Backbone bond lengths (Angstrom), bond angles and torsions (degrees), N, CA, C in turn:
res aa  C-N    CA-C-N  psi(-1)  N-CA   C-N-CA  omega(-1)  CA-C   N-CA-C  phi
1 D - - - 1.461 - - 1.525 109.42 -
2 D 1.312 117.17 68.66 1.455 121.74 179.87 1.518 109.45 -95.23
3 V 1.322 115.45 111.95 1.460 121.93 177.64 1.512 107.36 -123.24
4 T 1.299 116.38 132.43 1.455 120.72 178.69 1.520 108.99 -84.57
5 T 1.315 116.88 125.62 1.463 122.43 177.70 1.511 108.78 -125.11
6 C 1.331 115.62 -177.28 1.456 119.78 -174.29 1.527 113.09 -70.99
7 S 1.320 117.94 -24.33 1.456 119.49 -179.85 1.522 109.96 -159.03
8 K 1.317 115.69 170.83 1.461 120.03 177.76 1.532 110.92 -64.24
9 S 1.334 116.34 -37.12 1.466 118.85 -179.63 1.527 111.30 -67.32
10 C 1.330 117.71 -38.08 1.471 120.64 176.45 1.525 110.31 -64.60
11 N 1.314 116.45 -41.22 1.449 120.43 179.80 1.530 110.41 -64.23
12 A 1.323 116.10 -41.40 1.468 120.14 178.14 1.528 110.58 -65.24
13 Q 1.332 117.52 -41.02 1.467 120.83 177.79 1.525 110.15 -63.95
14 R 1.325 117.46 -41.34 1.454 120.56 -179.89 1.521 110.22 -61.83
15 K 1.322 116.71 -43.39 1.461 120.36 -179.60 1.525 111.14 -65.00
16 R 1.326 117.01 -33.75 1.466 120.63 178.28 1.522 111.65 -82.88
17 G 1.333 117.68 -9.26 1.467 120.74 179.93 1.513 112.93 77.97
18 E 1.325 117.84 29.12 1.460 121.64 -175.33 1.523 114.35 -102.94
19 L 1.310 119.44 6.95 1.461 119.38 -178.37 1.511 110.05 -64.91
20 A 1.318 116.73 138.94 1.465 123.10 -175.08 1.513 111.96 -67.52
21 D 1.330 116.00 148.37 1.460 124.67 173.56 1.524 113.43 57.82
22 G 1.319 118.02 22.61 1.454 120.47 177.12 1.520 113.39 67.03
23 V 1.310 117.79 19.03 1.461 121.54 -179.55 1.521 108.25 -80.53
24 D 1.324 116.21 121.16 1.456 120.09 179.76 1.515 111.35 -77.41
25 D 1.304 116.26 -28.71 1.459 121.59 -178.62 1.524 108.72 -110.40
26 P 1.332 118.55 112.98 1.467 119.73 -178.36 1.526 112.88 -62.28
27 G 1.317 117.92 -21.51 1.457 121.04 179.37 1.518 112.98 -83.33
28 A 1.330 118.48 -12.05 1.465 121.67 -176.96 1.530 111.78 -65.77
29 A 1.330 117.29 -43.93 1.458 120.75 179.68 1.530 110.21 -64.31
30 S 1.322 115.82 -40.13 1.461 120.60 178.36 1.524 110.74 -64.64
31 A 1.316 116.76 -41.61 1.460 120.48 179.40 1.515 111.31 -65.61
32 K 1.322 116.90 -36.41 1.469 121.02 178.69 1.537 110.58 -65.25
33 R 1.352 116.59 -44.37 1.472 120.34 177.47 1.527 110.92 -62.94
34 K 1.335 116.24 -40.71 1.461 120.88 -179.50 1.527 111.13 -63.82
35 S 1.338 117.01 -41.69 1.464 119.62 -179.72 1.527 111.24 -69.23
36 A 1.354 117.56 -32.49 1.471 120.63 176.63 1.530 110.53 -66.60
37 R 1.338 117.15 -41.43 1.465 120.54 177.46 1.519 111.22 -64.51
38 K 1.344 116.35 -39.40 1.466 120.66 179.44 1.523 110.44 -64.74
39 A 1.327 117.31 -42.35 1.470 120.98 179.04 1.519 110.56 -63.62
40 K 1.333 117.28 -38.39 1.470 120.78 178.02 1.528 110.02 -64.63
41 R 1.320 116.61 -44.25 1.466 121.60 -179.32 1.521 111.43 -62.66
42 E 1.330 116.62 -38.17 1.457 121.09 -178.08 1.521 112.86 -83.56
43 G 1.330 116.85 -9.53 1.458 120.21 178.97 1.516 113.96 83.47
44 T 1.324 117.81 14.23 1.464 120.95 -178.94 1.527 112.52 -102.00
45 A 1.327 117.83 0.37 1.468 121.52 -178.16 1.523 110.79 -79.31
46 D 1.321 115.51 157.38 1.458 121.59 175.94 1.534 108.01 -66.74
47 P 1.336 119.34 121.52 1.463 121.36 -177.23 1.523 113.27 -60.16
48 A 1.315 118.14 -27.25 1.460 120.85 -179.17 1.529 111.81 -65.79
49 L 1.317 117.66 -24.71 1.460 120.65 -179.47 1.527 112.77 -72.37
50 F 1.320 116.84 -28.05 1.458 119.84 -173.15 1.523 113.55 -120.04
51 S 1.330 118.17 19.02 1.460 119.85 179.45 1.515 110.19 -118.32
52 K 1.335 115.46 156.59 1.463 122.30 179.08 1.519 108.03 -124.69
53 P 1.333 117.61 155.93 1.462 119.76 -177.45 1.531 113.14 -79.59
54 C 1.317 115.51 145.81 1.463 122.56 172.42 1.528 107.41 -70.26
55 T 1.346 117.96 138.95 1.462 119.82 -179.48 1.521 112.48 -75.64
56 I 1.330 118.59 -14.39 1.463 121.71 179.32 1.527 110.61 -89.48
57 C 1.328 117.71 -55.51 1.469 121.27 -174.51 1.529 113.61 -105.58
58 N 1.337 117.13 -7.06 1.457 123.09 177.87 1.534 113.57 64.96
59 T 1.320 117.64 19.10 1.459 122.46 177.62 1.528 109.18 -85.86
60 P 1.341 118.88 129.76 1.467 120.15 177.95 1.531 111.01 -63.33
61 S 1.319 115.55 135.78 1.459 120.73 179.67 1.519 109.23 -146.91
62 D 1.329 116.56 146.65 1.461 119.49 176.75 1.530 112.04 -94.13
63 L 1.335 117.18 -0.35 1.454 122.07 175.47 1.524 108.52 -130.38
64 L 1.332 116.96 111.03 1.460 122.18 -179.19 1.524 109.78 -126.13
65 I 1.329 115.95 148.00 1.456 122.10 179.03 1.520 108.14 -107.76
66 R 1.327 116.50 126.24 1.466 121.39 179.89 1.520 107.93 -85.94
67 C 1.346 116.62 121.50 1.460 119.82 -178.13 1.525 110.72 -156.19
68 Q 1.334 115.28 163.62 1.454 122.15 172.73 1.519 106.92 -103.36
69 V 1.334 116.80 133.70 1.460 118.84 -172.48 1.529 114.27 -123.33
70 D 1.339 117.59 -7.90 1.465 118.99 -179.59 1.523 110.07 -145.53
71 S 1.337 116.24 -175.82 1.461 120.91 -174.90 1.529 112.97 -72.18
72 S 1.323 118.31 -8.63 1.470 120.75 179.82 1.531 112.33 -70.30
73 K 1.311 117.87 -17.62 1.474 124.53 -179.89 1.527 112.26 63.35
74 E 1.350 117.62 18.43 1.455 120.83 176.23 1.524 108.97 -85.14
75 W 1.332 115.22 143.27 1.464 120.04 179.13 1.528 109.15 -80.22
76 N 1.308 116.11 135.98 1.456 123.40 179.12 1.514 109.47 -119.61
77 M 1.322 115.24 151.06 1.458 121.62 173.98 1.523 106.33 -105.90
78 V 1.340 116.31 111.32 1.463 122.51 -171.01 1.532 110.27 -114.67
79 C 1.337 116.10 134.88 1.467 120.25 179.52 1.534 109.91 -76.93
80 K 1.340 115.71 168.41 1.467 119.51 -177.85 1.514 112.30 -68.55
81 G 1.324 118.49 -19.21 1.460 121.01 176.52 1.521 112.44 -76.40
82 C 1.326 117.39 -34.79 1.470 122.07 -178.91 1.527 112.47 -89.03
83 W 1.317 117.60 -20.92 1.453 121.18 -173.99 1.537 113.76 -56.74
84 P 1.343 120.83 -44.10 1.467 118.86 -179.40 1.538 112.90 -61.59
85 S 1.329 117.33 -31.48 1.466 119.44 -179.01 1.528 112.61 -74.74
86 V 1.329 117.97 -27.53 1.466 119.65 179.74 1.526 112.83 -93.27
87 S 1.340 117.58 -19.28 1.459 120.56 -177.02 1.520 113.38 -111.04
88 G 1.325 116.59 -13.37 1.451 119.75 -173.21 1.520 111.50 81.19
89 G 1.328 116.93 9.13 1.464 121.00 179.96 1.514 113.33 79.46
90 V 1.327 117.39 6.64 1.460 122.40 -178.86 1.524 108.32 -113.72
91 T 1.316 117.39 136.16 1.457 121.80 -175.63 1.524 113.08 -53.63
92 D 1.305 118.11 -44.43 1.465 121.17 -178.69 1.519 112.65 -97.61
93 G 1.323 118.28 12.71 1.459 121.28 -178.72 1.521 110.89 80.34
94 D 1.347 114.99 179.47 1.458 119.61 178.15 1.530 109.01 -142.50
95 A 1.320 116.88 -175.47 1.469 121.08 -176.24 1.532 112.33 -63.59
96 D 1.312 117.69 -28.26 1.463 121.16 179.11 1.527 113.09 -76.95
97 H 1.322 117.53 -11.85 1.464 122.70 -179.23 1.535 108.83 -128.98
98 P 1.346 117.74 71.23 1.462 120.74 -173.11 1.530 114.22 -68.31
99 H 1.312 118.11 -23.04 1.466 119.95 -176.87 1.534 112.81 -93.05
100 Y 1.336 116.59 -5.35 1.458 119.39 -179.66 1.514 110.18 -69.64
101 R 1.304 114.55 134.17 1.468 120.71 178.71 1.500 108.69 -153.61
């Protein structure tokens, strides 16, 4: 039962049946991650896999702005659609938005 793996320790784990997630090929998980990164780079990946929700409107977005918007001093991740309403449309905020930072 000679199988070539990435290292002696991987080969020993395979022989003992200890490979994680039932993966017979230790390189398969790595190849899957690599292909997901390539799809993201090329713009062919599912946007839901690489986006996070806006804390104001809860809409998934791949571009979020980290800012403080109220007296709680908690950091929020705000999408570009909500950002003008919490900042006044000004990078450093304005007098109408004293807690924006």
